[in-house]
C-alpha positions as CSV (number, residue, x, y, z in Angstrom):
1,X,0.0,0.0,0.0
2,X,2.8,2.4,-0.9
3,X,1.6,5.7,-2.3
4,X,3.0,7.0,-5.5
5,X,5.1,10.1,-4.8
6,X,5.7,12.5,-7.6
7,X,6.7,16.2,-7.4
8,X,5.2,18.9,-9.5
9,X,8.0,19.2,-12.0
10,X,7.9,15.4,-12.7
11,X,4.2,15.4,-13.0
12,X,4.2,18.3,-15.4
13,X,6.9,16.6,-17.5
14,X,4.9,13.4,-17.6
15,X,1.7,15.2,-18.6
16,X,3.5,17.1,-21.4
17,X,5.0,13.9,-22.7
18,X,1.7,12.0,-22.7
19,X,-0.1,14.9,-24.4
20,X,2.5,14.9,-27.2
21,X,2.2,11.1,-27.6
22,X,-1.6,11.1,-27.5
23,X,-1.9,14.0,-30.0
24,X,0.4,12.3,-32.5
25,X,-1.5,9.0,-32.2
26,X,-4.9,10.7,-32.5
27,X,-4.0,12.8,-35.5
28,X,-2.5,9.8,-37.3
29,X,-5.6,7.8,-36.6
30,X,-7.8,10.6,-37.9
31,X,-5.8,10.9,-41.1
32,X,-6.0,7.2,-41.9
33,X,-9.6,6.8,-40.9
34,X,-9.0,4.7,-37.8
35,X,-11.4,5.0,-34.8
36,X,-9.8,5.8,-31.5
37,X,-9.8,3.3,-28.7
38,X,-12.3,5.3,-26.6
39,X,-14.8,5.6,-29.5
40,X,-14.6,1.9,-30.4
41,X,-15.0,0.8,-26.8
42,X,-17.8,3.1,-25.8
43,X,-20.0,3.2,-28.9
44,X,-20.9,5.5,-31.7
45,X,-19.0,8.7,-31.1
46,X,-19.6,8.5,-27.3
47,X,-16.5,9.0,-25.2
48,X,-15.1,11.2,-22.5
49,X,-13.1,13.1,-25.2
50,X,-16.3,13.7,-27.2
51,X,-18.0,14.9,-23.9
52,X,-15.2,17.3,-23.3
53,X,-15.4,18.6,-26.8
54,X,-19.2,19.2,-26.4
55,X,-18.5,21.2,-23.2
56,X,-15.8,23.2,-25.0
57,X,-18.0,24.0,-28.0
58,X,-21.1,24.6,-25.9
59,X,-23.1,21.8,-27.7
60,X,-25.8,21.8,-25.0
61,X,-28.2,19.8,-27.2
62,X,-25.8,16.9,-27.6
63,X,-24.8,17.1,-23.9
64,X,-28.4,16.7,-22.9
65,X,-29.5,14.2,-25.5
66,X,-26.5,11.9,-25.6
67,X,-24.9,12.3,-22.2
68,X,-27.9,13.3,-20.1
69,X,-25.7,16.0,-18.6
70,X,-27.1,19.2,-17.1
71,X,-25.5,22.4,-15.7
72,X,-24.0,22.2,-12.3
73,X,-25.1,25.0,-10.0
74,X,-23.0,26.4,-7.2
75,X,-25.3,26.9,-4.2
76,X,-23.0,29.3,-2.5
77,X,-23.1,31.9,-5.3
78,X,-26.2,31.0,-7.4
79,X,-24.0,31.2,-10.5
80,X,-23.9,28.4,-13.1
81,X,-21.0,26.0,-12.8
82,X,-19.9,23.6,-15.5
83,X,-21.6,20.5,-16.7
84,X,-22.1,17.4,-14.6
85,X,-19.8,14.5,-15.7
86,X,-21.9,11.4,-16.8
87,X,-21.8,8.5,-14.4
88,X,-19.9,6.1,-16.7
89,X,-17.0,8.6,-17.0
90,X,-17.2,9.6,-13.3
91,X,-16.6,5.9,-12.3
92,X,-13.6,5.8,-14.7
93,X,-12.1,8.9,-13.1
94,X,-12.5,7.4,-9.6
95,X,-11.0,4.1,-10.7
96,X,-7.8,5.9,-11.9
97,X,-7.0,6.7,-8.3
98,X,-6.5,3.0,-7.5
99,X,-2.7,3.2,-7.1
100,X,-3.0,6.1,-4.6
101,X,-3.0,5.8,-0.8
102,X,-6.7,6.7,-0.3
103,X,-8.1,4.3,-2.8
104,X,-5.8,1.5,-1.7
105,X,-7.1,1.8,1.9
106,X,-10.7,1.7,0.7
107,X,-10.0,-1.4,-1.6
108,X,-8.3,-3.2,1.3
109,X,-11.3,-2.6,3.6
110,X,-9.4,-0.3,5.8
111,X,-10.6,3.0,4.5
112,X,-13.1,5.5,5.9
113,X,-16.9,5.4,5.8
114,X,-17.7,6.7,2.3
115,X,-21.1,8.3,1.7
116,X,-22.6,10.1,-1.4
117,X,-25.3,12.7,-1.5
118,X,-27.2,14.8,-4.1
119,X,-28.0,17.3,-1.4
120,X,-26.2,20.4,-0.2
121,X,-25.7,18.7,3.2
122,X,-26.0,15.3,4.8
123,X,-27.2,14.8,8.5
124,X,-25.6,11.7,10.0
125,X,-26.8,10.5,13.4
126,X,-23.9,9.1,15.5
127,X,-23.6,7.8,19.1
128,X,-22.0,10.0,21.7
129,X,-19.2,7.7,22.7
130,X,-16.9,10.3,24.4
131,X,-18.9,10.5,27.6
132,X,-17.8,8.8,30.8
133,X,-19.6,5.4,30.8
134,X,-21.3,3.5,33.6
135,X,-18.9,0.8,34.9
136,X,-21.4,-1.8,33.9
137,X,-21.6,-0.5,30.3
138,X,-19.1,0.9,27.7
139,X,-18.6,4.2,25.9
140,X,-18.8,2.2,22.7
141,X,-22.6,1.8,23.1
142,X,-23.3,5.4,23.9
143,X,-24.9,5.0,27.3
144,X,-27.1,1.9,26.6
145,X,-26.7,-0.9,29.2
146,X,-28.6,-4.0,30.4
147,X,-29.6,-3.6,34.0
148,X,-30.2,-6.4,36.4
149,X,-33.6,-6.5,38.1
150,X,-35.5,-8.7,40.5
151,X,-38.7,-10.5,39.5
152,X,-41.6,-8.1,39.2
153,X,-39.4,-5.0,39.7
154,X,-39.6,-2.0,37.4
155,X,-37.2,-1.8,34.5
156,X,-34.6,1.0,35.0
157,X,-34.2,3.6,32.3
158,X,-31.2,3.4,30.0
159,X,-31.2,5.5,26.8
160,X,-28.6,5.9,24.1
161,X,-27.1,9.3,23.5
162,X,-27.2,10.4,19.9
163,X,-25.9,13.5,18.2
164,X,-26.4,14.7,14.6
165,X,-23.3,15.4,12.5
166,X,-23.9,17.8,9.6
167,X,-21.6,17.3,6.6
168,X,-21.6,20.1,4.0
169,X,-19.4,19.1,1.0
170,X,-16.9,21.8,0.2
171,X,-16.0,22.8,-3.4
172,X,-12.5,22.1,-4.8
173,X,-11.4,22.7,-8.4
174,X,-8.6,21.4,-10.7
175,X,-7.4,24.0,-13.3
176,X,-5.9,22.4,-16.4
177,X,-4.6,24.4,-19.4
178,X,-4.1,22.8,-22.8
179,X,-3.2,24.0,-26.3
180,X,-6.3,25.3,-28.2
181,X,-5.4,23.1,-31.2
182,X,-6.1,20.0,-29.2
183,X,-9.8,20.8,-28.9
184,X,-10.3,20.8,-32.7
185,X,-7.5,18.6,-34.0
186,X,-7.6,15.7,-31.5
187,X,-10.1,15.9,-28.7
188,X,-9.7,12.2,-28.0
189,X,-6.0,12.8,-27.3
190,X,-6.9,14.6,-24.1
191,X,-9.2,11.9,-22.8
192,X,-6.8,9.4,-21.1
193,X,-4.6,12.2,-19.9
194,X,-7.3,14.3,-18.3
195,X,-9.0,11.2,-16.8
196,X,-5.8,10.0,-15.3
197,X,-4.7,13.5,-14.1
198,X,-8.0,14.4,-12.5
199,X,-8.5,10.9,-11.0
200,X,-5.1,10.9,-9.3
201,X,-5.5,14.5,-8.2
202,X,-8.8,13.6,-6.5
203,X,-7.4,10.6,-4.7
204,X,-4.5,12.8,-3.5
205,X,-7.0,15.5,-2.3
206,X,-9.0,12.9,-0.3
207,X,-5.9,11.5,1.4
208,X,-4.6,15.0,2.2
209,X,-7.7,16.2,3.9
210,X,-8.4,12.9,5.7
211,X,-5.0,13.2,7.3
212,X,-4.4,17.0,7.7
213,X,-7.6,18.9,6.7
214,X,-8.1,22.0,8.7
215,X,-11.9,21.9,8.9
216,X,-12.0,25.5,7.6
217,X,-13.5,25.5,4.1
218,X,-12.4,21.9,3.8
219,X,-12.8,18.5,5.6
220,X,-11.3,18.0,9.1
221,X,-8.4,15.6,9.2
222,X,-7.2,13.2,11.8
223,X,-3.8,14.7,12.8
224,X,-4.2,17.1,15.7
225,X,-8.0,16.4,16.0
226,X,-9.3,16.5,19.6
227,X,-10.3,12.9,19.3
228,X,-6.7,11.8,18.5
229,X,-4.4,10.7,21.4
230,X,-0.9,11.9,21.2
231,X,1.8,9.4,22.5
232,X,5.2,10.7,23.6
233,X,8.3,9.1,22.1
234,X,10.3,6.8,24.3
235,X,13.8,8.1,25.1
236,X,15.1,5.8,27.9
237,X,16.7,3.0,25.8
238,X,20.2,3.1,24.4
239,X,19.3,2.7,20.7
240,X,16.8,4.4,18.4
241,X,15.3,1.0,17.4
242,X,14.5,0.1,21.0
243,X,13.0,3.6,21.7
244,X,10.9,3.3,18.5
245,X,9.7,-0.2,19.6
246,X,8.6,1.1,22.9
247,X,6.8,4.0,21.3
248,X,4.9,1.7,18.9
249,X,3.8,-0.5,21.8
250,X,2.6,2.5,23.7
251,X,0.6,3.6,20.6
252,X,-1.0,0.2,20.3
253,X,-2.0,0.3,23.9
254,X,-4.0,3.5,23.3
255,X,-5.8,2.2,20.2
256,X,-9.6,1.5,20.6
257,X,-10.0,-2.2,21.5
258,X,-11.5,-4.3,18.8
259,X,-10.2,-2.2,15.9
260,X,-9.8,-5.1,13.6
261,X,-9.3,-2.9,10.5
262,X,-6.7,-0.5,11.9
263,X,-3.8,0.6,9.8
264,X,-0.5,2.4,10.4
265,X,0.0,5.5,8.2
266,X,3.5,6.8,8.2
267,X,5.7,9.5,6.5
268,X,7.8,7.6,3.9
269,X,11.0,8.4,5.8
270,X,9.7,6.3,8.7
271,X,10.1,3.1,6.8
272,X,13.8,2.3,7.6
273,X,13.2,3.1,11.3
274,X,10.1,1.0,11.5
275,X,11.8,-1.9,9.7
276,X,14.6,-1.7,12.4
277,X,12.1,-2.4,15.2
278,X,11.5,-5.9,16.4
279,X,7.8,-5.5,15.6
280,X,8.2,-5.0,11.8
281,X,7.8,-7.5,9.0
282,X,7.7,-7.4,5.3
283,X,5.2,-9.9,4.0
284,X,6.1,-12.0,1.0
285,X,4.1,-14.2,-1.4
286,X,5.4,-16.7,-4.0
287,X,4.5,-16.8,-7.7
288,X,6.2,-19.5,-9.8
289,X,8.7,-20.1,-7.1
290,X,9.7,-16.4,-6.9
291,X,9.1,-14.4,-3.7
292,X,7.6,-11.0,-4.2
293,X,7.1,-8.2,-1.7
294,X,3.4,-7.8,-0.6
295,X,3.7,-5.0,2.0
296,X,5.0,-3.9,5.4
297,X,3.4,-4.7,8.7
298,X,4.1,-3.5,12.2
299,X,2.9,-5.7,15.1
300,X,0.8,-7.5,12.4
301,X,-1.0,-4.3,11.3
302,X,-0.4,-3.1,7.7
303,X,1.6,0.0,7.1
304,X,0.7,2.6,4.4
305,X,3.1,5.4,3.6
306,X,2.0,8.9,2.8
307,X,3.8,12.0,1.8
308,X,1.0,14.1,3.2
309,X,2.0,13.5,6.8
310,X,4.5,15.8,8.6
311,X,8.2,15.0,8.6
312,X,9.6,12.2,10.9
313,X,10.5,14.5,13.8
314,X,7.1,16.3,13.8
315,X,3.9,15.4,15.7
316,X,1.6,13.2,13.6
317,X,4.3,11.8,11.3
318,X,3.2,8.3,12.4
319,X,-0.5,7.5,13.2
320,X,-2.4,4.3,14.0
321,X,-6.0,4.7,12.9
322,X,-9.2,2.8,12.6
323,X,-10.6,4.7,9.7
324,X,-14.1,3.2,10.1
325,X,-14.5,6.0,12.6
326,X,-13.9,8.6,9.9
327,X,-16.7,9.6,7.5
328,X,-16.2,11.2,4.1
329,X,-19.2,12.6,2.2
330,X,-19.0,13.3,-1.6
331,X,-21.5,15.1,-3.8
332,X,-22.6,12.5,-6.3
333,X,-21.4,14.2,-9.4
334,X,-18.2,15.9,-10.7
335,X,-18.5,18.9,-12.9
336,X,-16.4,20.2,-15.8
337,X,-16.3,23.7,-17.3
338,X,-14.3,25.1,-20.2
339,X,-13.0,28.6,-21.2
340,X,-11.1,29.6,-24.3
341,X,-10.7,33.2,-23.0
342,X,-8.7,33.0,-19.7
343,X,-5.4,32.2,-21.4
344,X,-6.3,33.6,-24.9
345,X,-2.9,35.2,-25.5
346,X,-1.1,32.0,-24.8
347,X,-3.3,30.1,-27.2
348,X,-4.5,27.8,-24.5
349,X,-7.9,26.7,-23.3
350,X,-8.7,26.0,-19.7
351,X,-10.5,23.0,-18.2
352,X,-12.0,23.4,-14.7
353,X,-12.9,20.1,-13.0
354,X,-14.9,20.4,-9.8
355,X,-15.6,18.1,-6.8
356,X,-17.4,18.7,-3.5
357,X,-16.4,16.7,-0.4
358,X,-16.6,16.9,3.3
359,X,-15.2,14.6,6.1
360,X,-14.5,14.4,9.8
361,X,-13.9,11.9,12.6
362,X,-17.1,10.4,14.1
363,X,-15.9,10.9,17.7
364,X,-15.2,14.2,19.4
365,X,-12.7,13.1,22.0
366,X,-11.0,9.9,23.3
367,X,-13.2,7.3,24.8
368,X,-13.0,6.6,28.5
369,X,-12.7,3.0,29.6
370,X,-15.3,1.5,31.9
371,X,-12.6,0.2,34.3
372,X,-13.6,2.6,37.1
373,X,-10.4,4.6,36.9
374,X,-12.1,7.5,35.0
375,X,-9.0,8.7,33.2
376,X,-7.9,5.7,31.1
377,X,-8.6,6.6,27.5
378,X,-8.4,5.0,24.1
379,X,-9.2,6.2,20.6
380,X,-9.6,5.1,17.0
381,X,-6.9,7.7,16.2
382,X,-3.4,7.6,17.9
383,X,-0.6,9.8,16.7
384,X,3.1,10.1,17.7
385,X,4.2,13.3,19.4
386,X,7.1,15.5,18.2
387,X,10.6,14.3,19.0
388,X,13.6,12.6,17.5
């Protein structure tokens, strides 16, 4: 579950190279009368490239008749947005994010709770689990408990505590400029590149805000959240590996009991240090007699690496999380808009892809154990404190 890491210059170079290759192939295919892959696969003239061309040329009639696409409206301004991306293309865009951290976690069954809505907001009832529980109950059940009674005695009251979480998907946009000639000469040449670029960018966005979102105009992330427990780094041992082992064990102790789908998420530079602890293991599987790496684990829990966490010496650079306690809400449709005027003097046209998403942990604070101590806490989110 290692996330692809690519800096901006490398990504720009890759995009430019792919655009040149796609344009050359599409122009050649057009000249010799060969249909493009997308057209052949998706039916008579129907493809994401053709959809983008219809958006670019303002062919509203074809957008409505063939693609069943309507204008997307921005509720915050009342102004018209772009056109909603048809479902079949939207799923392709989402699928492109598969190699990225966020989609890998979801595919492995260790991702957050994913919800979609067509409304401006979604109300989600959740149990209040961060209140001190009765010693005969548990914070996990939000105040509900079975109470012993004698025969013919009245039943004692025990009611669950619920609260309503409101998710309001925030808008985020991707700005992509392309040479004007591509729109008329080879619209299909843009298809794979834009699908790949936008799909990967969306996966990156979700991973970033899930981990470090500020909650102001965007989702709230796990790192530094009031529900996250911060564990100090051990310093008493003579070696770094021994200290790291002690720290990892302390983090495991504070994880919510029963978190069967927990996952470690670490800054990539943690890998060598984690592999030096006595708790680490790299799983292997064999194909035709050849051993291949499957992934890293720490105390039997999978490790995912993310460039979106702080550096190794910073707080939150290593977290242990049960992401089933994190909810992410998406608006059901992407939108795409086009302008040939924004970069007119550069002979470039601009595509604007839009998404709307919100997210937050489903607990407000660490959970208090029902052991009678009153101050022993656990959480689905445990992070390392700052240190060396």
